[in-house]
BAFI-3210 file (N, C-alpha, C; in Angstrom, 3 decimals, decimal comma, padded with zeros to 6 digits):
// residues 78
n [1|2|3|4|5|6|7|8|9|10|11|12|13|14|15|16|17|18|19|20|21|22|23|24|25|26|27|28|29|30|31|32|33|34|35|36|37|38|39|40|41|42|43|44|45|46|47|48|49|50|51|52|53|54|55|56|57|58|59|60|61|62|63|64|65|66|67|68|69|70|71|72|73|74|75|76|77|78]
n.u [076,353|076,466|077,466|075,664|076,522|075,617|075,330|077,957|078,953|077,320|078,181|080,821|080,458|079,019|080,973|082,954|082,078|082,460|083,215|083,566|082,398|083,039|081,858|082,590|081,443|083,414|083,343|080,744|079,397|078,657|080,483|083,112|084,663|085,649|086,730|086,767|087,720|087,385|088,429|088,596|089,447|091,543|093,756|097,165|097,630|099,295|099,022|098,439|097,168|094,910|093,641|093,240|091,328|089,126|088,753|088,176|085,731|084,171|083,700|084,701|083,706|085,156|086,327|084,228|081,090|081,911|084,003|086,254|088,040|089,207|090,994|091,206|092,410|092,138|092,834|090,732|090,951|092,037]
n.v [023,284|022,344|024,281|025,311|024,917|026,970|029,063|029,616|030,473|032,758|034,446|034,958|036,219|038,446|039,940|040,108|041,262|040,804|038,213|034,910|031,957|028,630|025,928|022,904|020,061|018,163|015,828|015,094|015,706|018,234|019,718|019,780|021,451|022,465|025,404|027,440|030,541|033,182|036,344|039,664|041,548|040,437|040,783|041,525|041,156|039,315|035,738|035,032|037,336|037,328|035,002|035,670|037,660|036,158|034,484|036,475|037,281|035,183|035,674|034,715|032,147|029,877|026,858|026,708|026,788|026,142|023,684|022,793|024,129|023,906|026,014|027,768|030,435|032,837|035,019|036,393|034,964|036,725]
n.w [104,187|100,813|097,897|094,991|091,544|089,882|091,669|092,367|089,895|089,544|091,646|090,845|088,331|089,146|090,437|088,520|085,797|082,984|082,805|081,550|082,589|083,437|085,152|086,766|088,390|090,212|091,801|091,974|094,246|094,942|096,309|095,541|093,110|089,764|088,217|085,386|084,464|082,355|081,469|080,276|082,042|083,342|081,821|081,529|084,206|086,775|087,188|089,861|090,829|089,230|090,134|092,805|092,507|091,697|093,949|095,818|094,840|095,631|098,222|100,794|101,029|100,556|101,914|103,595|102,769|100,239|099,576|098,014|095,263|092,116|090,287|087,243|085,387|082,714|079,908|077,321|074,037|071,273]
ca.u [075,574|077,233|077,017|075,290|077,414|075,051|075,595|079,372|079,040|076,671|079,060|081,975|080,008|078,629|082,190|083,750|080,948|082,750|083,744|082,933|082,683|082,648|081,957|082,450|081,370|084,422|083,060|079,317|078,880|078,353|081,461|084,423|084,428|086,681|086,202|087,591|087,203|088,050|088,006|089,495|089,985|092,759|094,854|098,279|097,777|099,873|098,035|098,031|096,206|093,682|093,008|092,779|090,083|088,056|088,505|087,505|084,340|083,467|083,336|085,026|082,987|086,108|086,547|082,946|080,103|082,658|085,129|087,435|087,878|090,361|090,757|092,007|092,024|092,728|092,307|090,115|091,772|091,548]
ca.v [022,939|022,578|025,328|024,926|025,458|028,232|030,086|029,970|031,275|034,049|035,265|035,379|037,175|039,682|040,686|040,248|041,208|040,292|036,851|033,713|031,009|027,231|025,228|021,455|019,367|017,113|014,596|014,838|015,892|019,635|020,220|019,839|022,000|023,102|026,596|028,133|031,903|033,951|037,741|040,694|042,304|039,760|041,115|042,244|040,830|037,989|034,691|035,084|038,433|036,852|034,036|036,401|038,346|035,154|034,102|037,613|037,246|034,133|036,264|033,943|030,870|028,763|026,183|026,607|026,278|025,625|022,980|022,741|024,718|023,849|027,251|028,142|031,743|033,145|036,174|035,939|034,899|037,710]
ca.w [103,030|099,588|096,976|093,635|090,519|089,403|092,682|092,219|088,674|089,778|092,485|090,047|087,314|089,835|090,759|087,297|084,866|081,636|082,935|081,010|083,663|083,265|086,430|086,681|089,683|090,048|092,534|091,983|095,605|095,190|097,273|094,888|091,779|088,955|087,561|084,397|084,396|081,307|081,588|079,774|083,179|083,796|080,912|082,131|085,628|087,019|087,472|091,273|090,961|088,590|091,031|093,994|092,141|091,713|095,347|096,464|094,376|096,371|099,503|101,988|101,087|100,457|103,182|104,296|101,814|099,089|100,180|097,154|093,943|091,220|089,551|086,083|084,869|081,415|079,185|076,071|072,828|070,285]
c.u [076,377|076,634|076,631|076,259|076,924|075,312|077,047|079,541|078,458|077,538|080,235|081,563|079,566|079,845|083,044|082,760|081,245|083,231|082,876|083,360|082,170|082,889|081,721|082,438|082,262|084,042|081,575|078,670|078,515|079,331|082,854|084,215|085,732|086,011|087,234|086,940|088,045|087,518|089,060|090,112|091,259|093,983|095,908|098,505|098,438|098,774|097,550|097,011|094,864|092,921|092,505|091,467|088,903|087,735|087,812|086,028|083,517|083,181|083,585|084,310|083,906|086,344|085,294|081,939|080,773|083,947|086,386|087,115|089,202|090,163|091,750|091,497|092,744|092,153|091,707|091,132|091,193|091,466]
c.v [023,269|023,705|024,713|025,588|026,820|029,367|030,549|030,876|032,666|034,974|035,808|036,447|038,496|040,558|040,979|040,149|040,641|038,839|035,832|032,597|029,624|026,532|023,742|020,885|018,134|015,787|014,234|015,048|017,340|020,307|020,409|020,247|022,381|024,299|027,121|029,493|032,679|035,377|038,674|041,507|041,672|040,154|041,955|041,952|039,466|036,999|034,752|036,201|038,055|035,932|034,707|037,126|037,376|034,749|035,229|037,642|036,222|034,537|035,408|032,612|029,657|028,178|026,050|025,946|025,612|025,004|023,048|023,323|024,646|024,985|027,440|029,493|031,991|034,455|035,665|035,911|035,882|037,106]
c.w [101,767|098,747|095,639|092,654|090,030|090,388|092,604|091,012|088,892|090,626|091,681|089,039|087,952|090,119|089,529|086,128|083,480|081,652|082,203|081,952|083,290|084,597|086,193|088,090|089,573|090,683|092,546|093,341|095,930|096,125|096,673|093,432|091,095|088,300|086,579|084,213|083,389|081,371|081,006|080,897|083,734|082,968|081,632|083,605|085,775|087,425|088,923|091,506|090,337|089,544|092,307|093,713|092,175|093,150|096,114|096,080|095,152|097,817|100,727|102,104|100,964|101,842|104,026|103,375|100,617|099,602|099,325|095,787|093,201|090,221|088,417|085,609|083,556|080,898|077,879|074,930|071,820|068,914]
res [x|x|x|x|x|x|x|x|x|x|x|x|x|x|x|x|x|x|x|x|x|x|x|x|x|x|x|x|x|x|x|x|x|x|x|x|x|x|x|x|x|x|x|x|x|x|x|x|x|x|x|x|x|x|x|x|x|x|x|x|x|x|x|x|x|x|x|x|x|x|x|x|x|x|x|x|x|x]
***
């Protein structure tokens, strides 16, 4: 069963409380999403560590409930 965009956002924010999350349904099928996650907790971390934190927040749902996620991470602009 596909995941709702709100459920993806909730999982990310639960694990990364200061995250600002934008979710876009790329195909309109509830199965292919793009996510932009901005968090101060990413500051000083390499992009791969930032992305791993987001994937960890999803708790193993990639490839199951969540088929595809195009992920962009960033730190807030001061």
